[in-house]
C-alpha positions in Angstrom: 0.5 2.3 -9.1 1.0 5.9 -8.0 0.8 8.4 -11.0 3.8 10.6 -11.5 1.7 13.5 -13.2 0.8 14.3 -9.3 4.2 15.0 -9.2 5.2 12.8 -6.0 8.5 13.5 -6.1 7.6 17.7 -5.2 5.9 16.0 -2.8 7.9 13.6 -0.9 10.2 16.6 0.6 7.3 17.0 3.0 5.2 13.7 2.8 5.9 12.5 6.4 5.4 16.3 7.7 2.0 14.9 7.9 0.6 13.4 11.2 -2.3 11.5 10.1 -0.4 9.7 7.2 2.3 9.0 9.9 -0.6 7.8 12.1 -2.0 5.7 9.4 0.9 3.5 8.3 1.4 2.6 11.8 -2.8 1.6 12.0 -2.5 0.0 9.1 1.0 -2.1 9.9 -1.0 -3.0 13.2 -3.9 -4.5 10.7 -1.7 -6.4 8.7 -0.2 -7.7 11.6 -3.5 -9.0 12.8 -4.7 -11.2 9.6 -0.9 -12.5 8.3 1.1 -12.9 11.2 4.7 -11.2 10.4 7.9 -13.4 11.3 11.7 -12.7 10.6 12.0 -15.6 7.9 8.9 -13.3 5.4 10.0 -11.6 3.1 7.8 -8.8 2.0 7.0 -6.2 -0.7 5.3 -2.8 0.0 3.9 -1.6 -3.5 3.5 2.2 -3.4 5.3 2.4 -0.5 6.0 6.5 -1.3 8.7 7.3 1.6 8.1 4.0 3.7 5.7 4.8 6.6 4.2 1.7 5.9 7.5 0.0 4.9 9.2 0.8 8.2 6.4 0.0 10.5 7.0 -3.7 9.0 10.5 -3.8 8.9 11.7 -4.9 12.6 9.3 -7.8 12.0 10.0 -9.2 9.0 13.0 -10.8 7.4 13.5 -8.5 4.5 11.2 -5.7 2.6 11.1 -4.2 -0.4 9.7 -0.8 -0.9 8.4 -0.2 -4.8 7.3 3.0 -6.6 7.3 4.6 -9.2 8.3 8.1 -7.7 12.1 8.8 -7.5 12.0 11.3 -4.9 9.5 9.4 -2.9 12.2 6.0 -2.9 15.0 8.5 -2.7 13.2 9.8 0.8 13.2 6.0 2.0 17.2 5.5 0.9 17.7 8.6 3.0 16.0 7.0 6.1 17.7 3.6 5.4 21.5 5.0 5.3 20.6 7.3 8.4 19.2 4.0 10.4 22.1 1.7 8.9 19.3 -0.8 7.5 20.4 -3.8 6.0 16.7 -5.6 5.3 15.5 -2.9 3.3 15.4 -2.5 -0.4 13.7 0.0 -2.7 12.9 -1.1 -6.5 11.8 1.8 -8.8 8.9 1.3 -11.1 8.5 2.5 -14.3 4.6 3.7 -15.3 5.7 3.5 -18.8 5.9 -0.1 -18.9 3.5 -3.1 -18.2 3.7 -3.8 -14.4 6.3 -6.8 -13.8 7.4 -7.9 -10.2 10.6 -9.5 -9.6 11.0 -12.3 -6.9 8.3 -13.8 -5.3 7.2 -12.5 -1.5 6.0 -13.9 1.4 3.7 -10.9 2.2 2.1 -8.2 -0.6 1.0 -4.9 1.2 -0.3 -1.9 -0.1 -1.6 1.4 1.7 -3.9 3.8 -0.1 -2.3 3.5 -3.6 -5.1 1.3 -5.3 -7.7 4.4 -5.8 -4.0 5.5 -7.8 -4.5 2.8 -10.3 -7.0 3.0 -13.2 -7.8 -0.3 -13.6 -7.3 -2.8 -10.8 -7.8 -6.5 -11.7 -4.7 -6.5 -13.7 -2.8 -5.1 -10.8 -4.6 -7.8 -8.3 -3.3 -10.9 -11.2 0.1 -9.5 -11.0 0.1 -9.5 -6.9 -1.1 -13.0 -6.8 1.7 -14.0 -9.4 4.3 -12.7 -7.5 2.8 -14.5 -4.0 4.8 -17.5 -2.8 2.6 -20.8 -2.1 1.4 -19.8 1.2 1.7 -16.2 0.7 -0.6 -13.4 1.9 -2.0 -10.2 0.3 -2.6 -7.2 2.4 -4.5 -4.0 0.6 -5.4 -1.1 2.6 -7.3 1.9 1.1 -10.7 4.1 1.2 -14.3 3.0 1.6 -16.2 4.6 -1.3 -16.7 8.1 -0.6 -17.9 11.1 -2.5 -15.2 12.4 -4.0 -14.0 14.6 -0.5 -11.2 12.9 0.7 -8.6 14.2 -1.8 -8.2 18.3 -2.0 -6.5 17.5 -6.1 -8.0 14.8 -7.7 -5.4 14.6 -10.1 -4.1 11.1 -10.6 -7.2 10.2 -8.6 -9.4 7.4 -10.4 -11.6 5.8 -7.7 -13.4 7.4 -4.7 -12.9 4.5 -2.4 -13.6 0.7 -3.0 -16.4 -1.4 -2.3 -15.1 -4.1 0.2 -17.3 -6.7 -1.0 -15.9 -6.4 -4.4 -12.8 -6.6 -3.8 -13.0 -9.4 -1.7 -14.7 -11.2 -4.9 -11.8 -10.6 -7.1 -9.4 -12.1 -4.2 -11.2 -15.4 -4.1 -11.4 -15.5 -8.5 -7.6 -15.1 -8.6 -7.7 -18.3 -6.1 -7.1 -16.6 -2.9 -8.8 -18.2 0.6 -9.1 -16.9 4.2 -10.3 -13.6 2.6 -11.8 -10.8 4.8 -12.0 -7.7 5.7 -11.8 -5.3 8.6 -11.8 -1.4 9.5 -8.1 -0.6 9.7 -8.1 3.5 10.7 -10.1 6.4 10.7 -9.0 9.6 9.1 -10.6 12.8 10.2 -9.4 15.7 7.9 -10.7 18.6 6.6 -12.7 17.4 3.4 -12.7 18.9 -0.5 -15.8 21.0 0.2 -14.0 22.9 3.4 -15.8 20.7 5.7 -14.5 18.4 8.2 -14.5 14.5 7.0 -14.2 11.0 8.6 -13.1 8.6 6.1 -12.6 4.9 6.9 -10.0 2.7 5.9 -10.3 -0.7 4.9 -7.8 -3.5 5.3 -8.9 -6.7 2.9 -6.9 -9.7 3.3 -6.2 -13.2 1.6 -3.8 -16.1 1.5 -2.6 -18.2 -1.6 -2.6 -21.7 -0.8 0.5 -23.6 -0.3 
């Protein structure tokens, strides 16, 4: 879960001004659509949704979508967009980081973009995701390939400098998901922590719960 200690509430107001972030959400949405075909009957959960950049990229192509986050400020930003656009198929879900994670309902698709590296323990989170999938549902998670701690200018609340795709695939398979595969969803070029420019690849790992 995104850690409130980084003060995502304060960052919410300017979050969308980062054009790299906006572009990344669009590219990840397209990668997801390539792995888990989107339909108007799908009920989707976007975990760690922030201001809803990925949520709203997927919204026109699915039946309903819930944006879940621990940050009140981020969710308020998403709720303002929902109201301004008159959207009726988008909900928000406030998560309490002080309590064990429990996701209400079951979903046809669970997605998450650039949130895993803010979560200390990954296996329990993955188990929670799989438990919240409907039979035949898909899990699509995107995050950084392994890097040397250069992606974030401030490492507060960052528990992982990326992930090995093979490790994440094995976690999916261990939880009973099938058709597990990975792909490069995007490449981000941005100032690195050491002051130079860095190029960082973003993967998407996907899998399907058998019917």
